C-alpha positions as a printed Julia matrix, in Angstrom:
346×3 Matrix{Float64}:
   0.11    0.04    0.01
   1.12    3.56   -0.78
   0.37    6.16    1.74
  -0.07   10.0     0.95
   0.37   13.31    3.29
  -3.37   14.6     4.07
  -2.78   18.2     3.47
  -0.82   20.03    5.72
  -1.73   17.72    8.37
   1.02   15.45   10.2
  -0.94   12.22    8.83
  -0.66   10.08    6.42
  -3.43    8.23    4.66
  -3.79    4.81    2.59
  -3.79    5.7    -1.2
  -6.83    3.93   -1.04
  -9.56    4.66    1.01
 -12.54    2.33    1.8
 -15.81    3.77    1.14
 -18.93    2.67    2.74
 -21.8     4.08    1.47
 -23.58    0.97    0.78
 -23.37   -0.49    4.52
 -27.04   -0.85    5.67
 -28.64   -0.87    2.22
 -26.89   -3.59    0.18
 -24.69   -4.48    2.41
 -25.61   -6.18    6.31
 -23.08   -5.3     9.03
 -21.33   -8.92    8.6
 -20.48   -7.92    5.36
 -19.31   -4.69    6.42
 -16.96   -6.28    8.92
 -15.38   -8.61    6.37
 -14.58   -5.93    3.97
 -12.94   -3.93    6.78
 -11.26   -7.07    7.82
  -9.85   -7.32    4.04
  -9.35   -3.75    3.61
  -7.3    -3.16    6.9
  -4.89   -6.65    5.57
  -4.2    -4.88    2.57
  -2.8    -1.88    4.86
  -5.72    0.34    4.28
  -6.14    2.36    7.39
  -8.1     5.29    5.97
 -12.1     5.01    6.06
 -14.89    7.13    4.98
 -18.23    7.23    5.71
 -21.41   10.08    5.98
 -23.99   11.13    8.42
 -26.48   10.46    5.25
 -25.22    7.51    4.69
 -26.44    4.49    3.55
 -26.74    5.55    0.21
 -29.92    5.74   -1.19
 -30.54    8.0     1.64
 -34.01    7.34    3.49
 -35.41    8.04    6.93
 -35.07    4.44    7.88
 -31.63    3.83    7.53
 -30.09    7.4     8.07
 -26.86    7.13   10.3
 -26.54    3.33   10.0
 -23.29    3.03    8.25
 -21.95    4.89   10.82
 -23.12    2.47   13.48
 -22.2    -0.84   11.39
 -18.49    1.23   11.41
 -19.26    2.28   15.28
 -19.73   -1.41   16.27
 -16.74   -2.47   14.32
 -14.22   -0.18   15.6
 -15.17   -1.45   19.45
 -15.31   -5.25   18.26
 -11.86   -4.8    17.1
 -10.4    -2.41   19.62
  -7.88   -0.84   16.73
  -9.33    3.09   16.82
  -6.17    4.99   17.28
  -4.65    2.91   14.4
  -6.84    3.93   11.84
  -8.21    7.61    9.96
 -11.75    7.94   10.35
 -13.66   10.69    8.04
 -17.25   11.63    8.23
 -19.2    13.94    6.54
 -21.9    16.03    7.84
 -25.22   16.91    5.6
 -25.89   20.69    4.5
 -29.23   22.15    3.03
 -31.25   19.8     1.31
 -34.91   20.09    0.77
 -35.0    15.92    0.31
 -33.75   15.36    3.46
 -36.69   16.7     6.03
 -35.85   14.2     8.46
 -32.4    15.12    9.05
 -32.57   18.28   11.84
 -36.32   19.34   10.38
 -35.15   19.8     7.1
 -33.3    22.91    8.12
 -29.72   21.94    7.55
 -27.47   24.82    7.91
 -23.6    24.96    8.39
 -24.07   27.3    11.4
 -23.17   26.04   15.06
 -26.58   24.87   15.78
 -26.39   22.09   13.08
 -22.85   21.19   12.84
 -22.84   20.9    16.59
 -25.7    18.27   16.32
 -24.44   16.58   13.26
 -20.9    15.92   14.79
 -22.07   14.96   18.3
 -24.51   12.28   16.84
 -22.16   11.2    14.24
 -19.54   10.38   17.19
 -21.94    9.03   19.19
 -23.34    6.6    16.49
 -19.27    5.64   15.35
 -18.22    5.43   19.46
 -15.46    7.16   19.43
 -13.87   10.35   21.12
 -12.73   12.32   17.8
 -13.0    12.03   14.44
  -9.86   12.6    12.13
 -11.03   14.15    8.92
 -14.42   16.28    9.21
 -15.91   17.26    6.18
 -18.98   19.53    4.47
 -20.68   16.56    2.3
 -22.06   19.7    -0.33
 -22.18   23.37   -0.13
 -24.59   24.99    1.93
 -25.11   27.9    -0.89
 -26.72   27.33   -4.56
 -23.89   25.93   -6.44
 -23.11   23.55   -9.15
 -22.56   19.92   -7.67
 -23.94   16.72   -7.87
 -23.37   16.49  -11.71
 -24.84   20.25  -12.6
 -21.82   21.15  -14.56
 -22.99   24.78  -15.1
 -23.16   27.36  -12.29
 -26.48   29.22  -12.29
 -26.32   32.77   -9.78
 -29.53   33.06   -7.48
 -29.21   36.93   -6.03
 -31.98   35.63   -3.34
 -29.48   32.72   -2.09
 -28.49   33.19    1.12
 -26.0    30.92    3.27
 -23.88   30.8     6.28
 -20.68   32.89    5.96
 -17.42   30.87    5.24
 -15.76   32.68    8.65
 -18.75   31.61   10.75
 -18.51   27.65    9.37
 -15.09   27.47    9.8
 -15.06   29.3    13.34
 -17.27   26.45   14.14
 -15.18   23.88   12.7
 -12.11   24.98   14.7
 -14.06   25.05   17.86
 -14.0    20.93   17.43
 -10.62   21.1    16.61
  -9.8    22.77   19.84
 -12.34   20.79   21.82
 -10.57   17.73   20.64
 -13.65   16.19   18.67
 -12.32   16.8    15.27
  -8.32   16.67   14.11
  -8.76   18.14   10.64
 -11.44   19.15    8.26
 -12.47   19.15    4.86
 -15.12   19.7     2.18
 -16.79   17.99   -0.08
 -18.32   18.52   -3.78
 -16.76   22.18   -3.94
 -15.54   24.61   -5.97
 -12.69   26.2    -6.39
 -14.18   29.84   -5.45
 -15.41   27.94   -2.46
 -12.32   26.22   -1.32
 -10.2    29.27   -1.68
 -12.71   31.16    0.34
 -12.22   28.81    3.08
  -8.38   29.05    2.91
  -8.61   32.61    2.99
 -10.64   32.81    5.83
  -8.3    30.72    7.86
  -5.5    32.45    6.8
  -7.48   35.84    7.73
  -8.43   34.7    11.34
  -6.12   32.18   12.17
  -7.93   29.2    11.72
  -7.68   25.57   10.81
  -6.91   25.24    6.63
  -8.62   22.69    4.71
  -6.83   19.73    3.88
  -8.86   17.87    1.62
 -11.69   18.41   -1.33
 -13.53   15.24   -1.9
 -15.18   15.4    -5.19
 -16.25   13.07   -8.14
 -13.32   12.4   -10.5
 -12.7     9.33  -12.88
 -12.68    8.2   -16.55
 -16.03    9.37  -16.91
 -15.85   12.72  -15.24
 -12.5    14.84  -15.04
 -13.81   18.36  -14.56
 -11.84   18.43  -11.08
  -8.73   18.96  -13.76
 -10.62   22.36  -14.77
 -10.15   24.44  -11.88
  -9.49   22.71   -8.55
  -6.62   20.45   -9.55
  -4.39   23.47   -9.36
  -5.93   24.58   -6.29
  -5.34   21.06   -4.6
  -1.67   20.81   -5.52
  -0.47   24.34   -4.96
  -2.31   24.86   -1.52
  -2.09   21.43   -0.71
  -5.34   20.32   -0.15
  -5.44   17.33   -1.76
  -8.72   15.42   -3.89
 -10.05   12.65   -2.33
 -11.88   11.27   -5.39
 -15.28    9.55   -5.14
 -17.03    7.42   -7.71
 -13.7     6.36   -9.33
 -15.62    3.76  -11.23
 -18.88    6.1   -11.8
 -21.13    3.88   -9.69
 -19.47    0.69  -10.87
 -20.13    1.64  -15.01
 -16.75    1.73  -15.64
 -16.26   -2.06  -14.7
 -18.05   -2.67  -17.61
 -20.8    -4.62  -16.01
 -23.81   -2.91  -17.1
 -22.66   -2.53  -21.07
 -24.84   -4.18  -23.73
 -27.7    -3.32  -21.33
 -26.73   -5.88  -18.82
 -28.41   -5.53  -15.3
 -26.02   -7.9   -12.64
 -28.48   -9.27   -9.69
 -27.82   -7.02   -6.66
 -26.0    -4.26   -8.28
 -26.87   -0.52   -7.54
 -27.77    0.51  -10.97
 -29.88   -2.68  -11.27
 -31.43   -1.95   -8.09
 -32.05    1.76   -7.79
 -32.98    3.4   -11.15
 -32.76    6.8    -9.48
 -28.79    6.64  -10.45
 -28.54    7.64  -13.96
 -25.51    9.65  -13.78
 -23.11    7.6   -15.62
 -25.64    5.93  -17.89
 -26.54    8.56  -20.48
 -26.0     7.55  -23.94
 -22.5     9.53  -24.65
 -21.01    7.99  -20.89
 -22.13    4.3   -22.44
 -20.14    5.29  -25.62
 -17.09    6.48  -23.56
 -17.3     3.18  -21.42
 -17.53    1.01  -23.77
 -14.19    2.85  -25.22
 -12.22    2.64  -22.11
 -13.24   -0.6   -21.76
 -12.34   -1.86  -24.9
  -9.05   -0.44  -24.52
  -8.27   -1.84  -21.28
  -9.14   -5.36  -22.71
  -6.58   -4.38  -25.95
  -3.74   -4.05  -23.13
  -4.51   -7.07  -21.28
  -5.7    -4.69  -18.28
  -8.96   -5.52  -15.64
 -11.35   -2.85  -16.9
 -12.14   -1.84  -13.44
  -8.64   -1.78  -12.2
  -7.31    0.49  -15.27
  -9.94    3.07  -14.13
  -8.92    2.95  -10.77
  -5.04    3.1   -11.3
  -5.67    6.17  -13.6
  -7.5     7.93  -10.9
  -4.7     6.78   -8.52
  -1.76    7.9   -10.67
  -2.83   11.78  -10.21
  -0.79   14.1    -8.99
  -3.68   16.35   -7.25
  -4.89   13.0    -5.37
  -4.49   12.28   -1.79
  -6.77    9.08   -2.13
  -8.66    7.09   -4.28
 -12.22    6.35   -2.47
 -13.13    2.8    -3.39
 -15.9     0.88   -2.65
 -17.66   -2.84   -3.25
 -20.72   -5.02   -2.49
 -18.84   -8.04   -2.33
 -15.74   -9.09   -1.23
 -14.21  -10.55   -4.81
 -14.7    -6.56   -6.17
 -13.4    -5.52   -3.22
  -9.96   -7.39   -3.56
  -9.98   -6.63   -7.49
 -10.09   -3.04   -6.5
  -7.49   -3.31   -3.54
  -5.46   -5.22   -6.19
  -5.55   -1.91   -8.45
  -2.53   -0.6    -6.53
  -0.12   -3.17   -7.82
  -0.93   -1.31  -11.28
   1.08    1.37  -12.69
  -0.66    2.52  -16.32
   2.19    2.51  -19.3
   2.72    5.96  -21.24
   0.73    4.3   -24.16
  -2.12    3.28  -22.1
  -2.22    6.81  -20.54
  -2.16    8.39  -23.71
  -4.94    6.24  -24.94
  -7.01    7.23  -22.44
  -6.15   10.82  -23.36
  -7.42   10.24  -26.76
 -10.46    9.03  -25.99
 -11.09   12.11  -23.18
 -10.28   14.47  -26.26
 -12.89   12.82  -28.27
 -15.65   12.84  -25.63
 -14.92   15.11  -22.79
 -16.5    14.55  -19.56
 -19.71   13.02  -20.89
 -20.64   12.6   -16.97
 -20.14   15.62  -15.16
């Protein structure tokens, strides 16, 4: 396993991070425990979850992923050996069951979110506490273009950062990060940290894959120059880049088979690009999923690549992607496809 520095902190995290969003929906607690044990055996020390999980989110399962992870941490008694990350939900009309649907990134809401996460995780501290998405209206979750709303109101960056700084001072949080954020947003947080002498964001968790390289357009330079590295989610585009959904296949128990709401990576252009990437992998005698993961892992702006799976066979294959270094020829061939079909699934 390879380990990389988490921002300007003194923490090193495994370049493969174990994602957890299926636990409590597609995976039972026993299956989650088996995934955790396998990942740790491969050298993974970084686990990412969120108060919102599992996905798709619903009131009946809210918080259950953190609960499962908390049970495992207690059973294995290895909390201090691991880097645990979680996320606080932000404003969303579609989540009426979380804090009465009035989610804000202010003291009241973030304190409640943090304390409940700590309770579910059965821990006294969280290594990386992240804002799951911006409170303000901006382009994230598949919306490529920004549309300005003059009536938009949101908690100021300074107020939110001050609340997060209090968590750090209390010892409840070690480091802080953002997710689904824009270049403007991360730079505003960094400016507030410098001006007010408050903790800096150490990471940005955004989507990044062969089907969605929009992170490169503005955030990549910020990630490198400001040492706020990417934690890449959906590196396989919900499993699409494995090729298992091509030719209208619907594998049993697969996410896109079970939940037709997930259409972000299955538009016609995305399917065309996927077919070309899968063909390229096979041309070079590579596993398509491992090639897609290795491409993400090799990026200079990446801190960690968040992998997930619903069974141990998938997970082991994803973990073994760390052994693959893509050749210059493969990278050149990938770039050619990207130039012809750029970012089909933003």
